[in-house]
Every structure is written in C-alpha cells, then in structure tokens.
GUPA-336270 format. One record per residue (C-alpha): residue number from 1; residue in three letters; y, x, z. Coordinates in nm, 4 decimals, padded with zeros to 6 digits. Example, Ala and Ser with C-alpha at 12.3 -4.5 7.8 and 13.67 -1.06 7.14 Angstrom:
% residues 2
 pos code        v        u        w
   1  ALA -00.4500  01.2300  00.7800
   2  SER -00.1060  01.3670  00.7140
//
This chain:
% residues 161
 pos code        v        u        w
   1  MET  00.8852 -01.3084  00.7610
   2  SER  00.7098 -01.3647  00.4301
   3  ASP  00.3964 -01.1881  00.3153
   4  PHE  00.5562 -01.1616 -00.0312
   5  GLY  00.7222 -00.8415 -00.1393
   6  GLN  01.0922 -00.8309 -00.1992
   7  TYR  01.2719 -00.6403 -00.4766
   8  PRO  01.5770 -00.4887 -00.3048
   9  ALA  01.6633 -00.2659 -00.6010
  10  ALA  01.5564 -00.2120 -00.9576
  11  ARG  01.2024 -00.0748 -00.9858
  12  THR  01.1485 -00.1034 -00.6064
  13  VAL  00.9215 -00.3391 -00.4113
  14  ARG  00.9226 -00.3627 -00.0264
  15  PHE  00.6784 -00.5367  00.2039
  16  ASP  00.7324 -00.6048  00.5736
  17  ARG  00.4135 -00.7042  00.7535
  18  LEU  00.2962 -00.7391  01.1149
  19  LEU -00.0503 -00.5995  01.1624
  20  PRO -00.2919 -00.5823  01.4549
  21  GLY -00.2395 -00.2487  01.6382
  22  PRO -00.2320 -00.0153  01.8038
  23  ILE -00.0124  00.2036  01.5819
  24  GLU -00.2642  00.4943  01.5797
  25  ARG -00.5282  00.2628  01.4400
  26  VAL -00.3019  00.1414  01.1601
  27  TRP -00.2046  00.5079  01.0888
  28  ASP -00.5740  00.6007  01.0620
  29  HIS -00.6226  00.3248  00.7966
  30  LEU -00.3314  00.4626  00.5982
  31  THR -00.4427  00.8245  00.6114
  32  ARG -00.8143  00.8686  00.6731
  33  PRO -00.9950  00.8568  00.3359
  34  GLU -01.3012  00.6746  00.4710
  35  LEU -01.0787  00.4022  00.6138
  36  LEU -00.8362  00.4043  00.3194
  37  ALA -01.1351  00.3159  00.0976
  38  GLY -01.1908  00.0044  00.2987
  39  TRP -00.8579 -00.1600  00.1925
  40  LEU -00.6944  00.0399 -00.0878
  41  ALA -00.8960  00.3023 -00.2726
  42  GLY -01.1392  00.5832 -00.2246
  43  GLY -01.0586  00.9483 -00.2673
  44  VAL -00.8624  01.2249 -00.0977
  45  LEU -00.5473  01.2248  00.1146
  46  GLU -00.4766  01.5602  00.2763
  47  GLY -00.2829  01.5152  00.6017
  48  ARG  00.0136  01.7515  00.5611
  49  PRO  00.3354  01.7766  00.3532
  50  GLY  00.2311  01.9044  00.0113
  51  GLY -00.1249  01.7789  00.0653
  52  GLN -00.3170  01.6382 -00.2286
  53  VAL -00.3497  01.2619 -00.2893
  54  ALA -00.6192  01.1511 -00.5376
  55  LEU -00.7297  00.7871 -00.5214
  56  THR -00.9523  00.5822 -00.7466
  57  PHE -00.9348  00.1988 -00.7575
  58  GLY -01.2759  00.0502 -00.8145
  59  ASN -01.4188  00.2106 -01.1312
  60  GLU -01.1044  00.1613 -01.3331
  61  HIS -00.8143  00.3956 -01.2698
  62  GLY -00.6742  00.6413 -01.0269
  63  LEU -00.3693  00.8137 -00.9133
  64  SER -00.2788  01.1656 -00.8194
  65  GLY  00.0054  01.3048 -00.6185
  66  GLU  00.1099  01.4846 -00.3149
  67  VAL  00.2156  01.4060  00.0386
  68  VAL  00.5958  01.4250  00.0809
  69  THR  00.6316  01.3036  00.4393
  70  TRP  00.3668  01.3350  00.7157
  71  GLU  00.4943  01.2224  01.0587
  72  PRO  00.2002  01.0815  01.2559
  73  PRO  00.1788  00.8005  01.3551
  74  ARG  00.5075  00.6649  01.2182
  75  ARG  00.5876  00.7730  00.8669
  76  LEU  00.3948  00.8652  00.5551
  77  ALA  00.5220  00.9068  00.1975
  78  TYR  00.3570  01.0363 -00.1161
  79  ILE  00.4099  01.0775 -00.4821
  80  TRP  00.2110  00.8214 -00.6855
  81  ARG  00.1319  00.9557 -01.0299
  82  GLU -00.0532  00.7500 -01.2925
  83  ALA -00.0656  00.8451 -01.6607
  84  ASP  00.2898  00.9596 -01.7457
  85  ALA  00.4663  00.7710 -01.4596
  86  GLU  00.5633  00.9061 -01.1196
  87  SER  00.6800  00.6892 -00.8272
  88  LEU  00.7165  00.7242 -00.4491
  89  VAL  00.5466  00.5115 -00.1829
  90  ASN  00.6653  00.5069  00.1811
  91  PHE  00.4848  00.3659  00.4819
  92  ASP  00.6899  00.3180  00.7994
  93  LEU  00.5177  00.2036  01.1187
  94  THR  00.6840  00.0662  01.4304
  95  PRO  00.5094 -00.0716  01.7440
  96  GLU  00.5959 -00.4343  01.8190
  97  ALA  00.5307 -00.6704  02.1027
  98  ALA  00.1793 -00.7979  02.1803
  99  GLY  00.0068 -00.4905  02.0390
 100  GLN  00.1213 -00.5520  01.6839
 101  VAL  00.2548 -00.2937  01.4421
 102  ARG  00.5300 -00.3522  01.1859
 103  LEU  00.4456 -00.1920  00.8502
 104  VAL  00.7309 -00.1525  00.6069
 105  LEU  00.5918 -00.0353  00.2742
 106  THR  00.8472  00.0593  00.0115
 107  HIS  00.7355  00.1622 -00.3371
 108  MET  01.0245  00.3117 -00.5391
 109  ARG  01.0802  00.4381 -00.8944
 110  LEU  00.8104  00.2026 -01.0252
 111  PRO  00.7289  00.2427 -01.3952
 112  ALA  00.9497  00.0233 -01.6149
 113  GLY  00.8025 -00.3208 -01.6577
 114  GLU  00.5429 -00.2724 -01.3819
 115  ALA  00.7270 -00.4106 -01.0738
 116  ALA  00.5353 -00.7419 -01.0821
 117  SER  00.2005 -00.5681 -01.1179
 118  PHE  00.2716 -00.3371 -00.8259
 119  GLY  00.4040 -00.6300 -00.6178
 120  ALA  00.0931 -00.8361 -00.6649
 121  GLY -00.1340 -00.5351 -00.6150
 122  TRP  00.0244 -00.4213 -00.2893
 123  HIS  00.0302 -00.7849 -00.1650
 124  SER -00.3382 -00.8275 -00.2197
 125  HIS -00.4252 -00.4858 -00.0728
 126  LEU -00.2068 -00.5494  00.2339
 127  ASP -00.3937 -00.8780  00.2852
 128  ILE -00.7140 -00.6828  00.2866
 129  LEU -00.5751 -00.4293  00.5307
 130  ALA -00.4720 -00.7098  00.7731
 131  ARG -00.8250 -00.8485  00.7479
 132  VAL -00.9920 -00.5135  00.8032
 133  LEU -00.7735 -00.4496  01.1111
 134  ALA -00.8362 -00.7978  01.2536
 135  GLU -01.2009 -00.8474  01.1553
 136  GLY -01.3404 -00.5228  01.0188
 137  GLU -01.4047 -00.6811  00.6785
 138  PRO -01.3944 -00.4086  00.4071
 139  ILE -01.2630 -00.4432  00.0566
 140  ASP -01.4338 -00.6668 -00.1941
 141  PHE -01.2934 -00.5375 -00.5241
 142  GLU -01.3769 -00.8542 -00.7197
 143  ALA -01.2149 -01.0754 -00.4565
 144  HIS -00.9108 -00.8436 -00.4524
 145  MET -00.8782 -00.8791 -00.8304
 146  ALA -00.9040 -01.2619 -00.8058
 147  VAL -00.6186 -01.2633 -00.5480
 148  TYR -00.4182 -01.0223 -00.7607
 149  HIS -00.4530 -01.2519 -01.0687
 150  GLN -00.3580 -01.5574 -00.8560
 151  LEU -00.0434 -01.3811 -00.7244
 152  ARG  00.0657 -01.2192 -01.0467
 153  PRO  00.2530 -01.5165 -01.1982
 154  ASP  00.4590 -01.5537 -00.8810
 155  TYR  00.5404 -01.1830 -00.8866
 156  ASP  00.6363 -01.2097 -01.2546
 157  VAL  00.9076 -01.4487 -01.1464
 158  ARG  01.0092 -01.2561 -00.8306
 159  ALA  01.0410 -00.9238 -01.0140
 160  ALA  01.2506 -01.0760 -01.2885
 161  ASP  01.5191 -01.2086 -01.0502
//
C-alpha cells in the first residue's frame, strides 16, 4: 500500500490508508468539528443526511456543502463546494487486524485541472490525521503547506497520467 493517492478515473483521487483505531475514534476525527479542526479544517459538520458542512482552511479559503451519506461509524460522504465548483468526497472505514482501521477516501468530480492540487492536499492532511491518531499532534498549518508544496510536483505527474 502506498500513501500516495491514485487516480482511478478522470477528476477522481482515491487514498487507501491504514490508521490507528478503533473505528469509532477515527469516525470521531472525521465528523466531530473540534477533532476535524485538528487535521483538516475548522467549522461545522452536522451529523445527518442533509446536514450542513462549512469548513475553513487556515485563514485562506473554505468550502460549503451538505452531508449526503451518514452511516456511523463506517461511511460518510458530503458535497464539497468551493467557488463555482462542486465535488463529492467519500470516507469509507473498515476495521482491520491489530486495532487498525482502513480508510478509503475517494474525492470525485474534482474541478477541471485541480486533481493534482486535491491529491497533494488530501495526502498532507491524511498524514496529519495519522499523526493525530498516533500521537495526538494537532495540525500545524505552515508545516502542512510545506508538505503540500513538496508533494505537489509528484502529484502533477501522477494526475497527468
């Protein structure tokens, strides 16, 4: 298994990661706003189909949307709306051996020309999530951006294939 995202279809990136469990703890980090802020972005995520999603990344930009799928603690999907673009992000969780949890993140209908950016972004955020789950270390936005910029050239190549 590689930490790098794969591009199984046009305008789609998929990550398959093993994370420290248990599954309920990983679910909480995907859905509870105070924990979501520690690895992805601060804001609102209402836990129900049709619930509001409004996240802000650092002081720069944000997204709005709504929850499409809410199946605790296994499946979450929501609309990701930024500017004039709308995409769909899915999180699927499966318990694995030794207390680990398999997270499959699939982000579909990415804005044209943005697949590499989303790939590098999710990669760096998932690295932070793994650290938070293992060590309790919260997000350092400047460090995240440094990792993003380091990964971006590789994702430019991967997304173009």
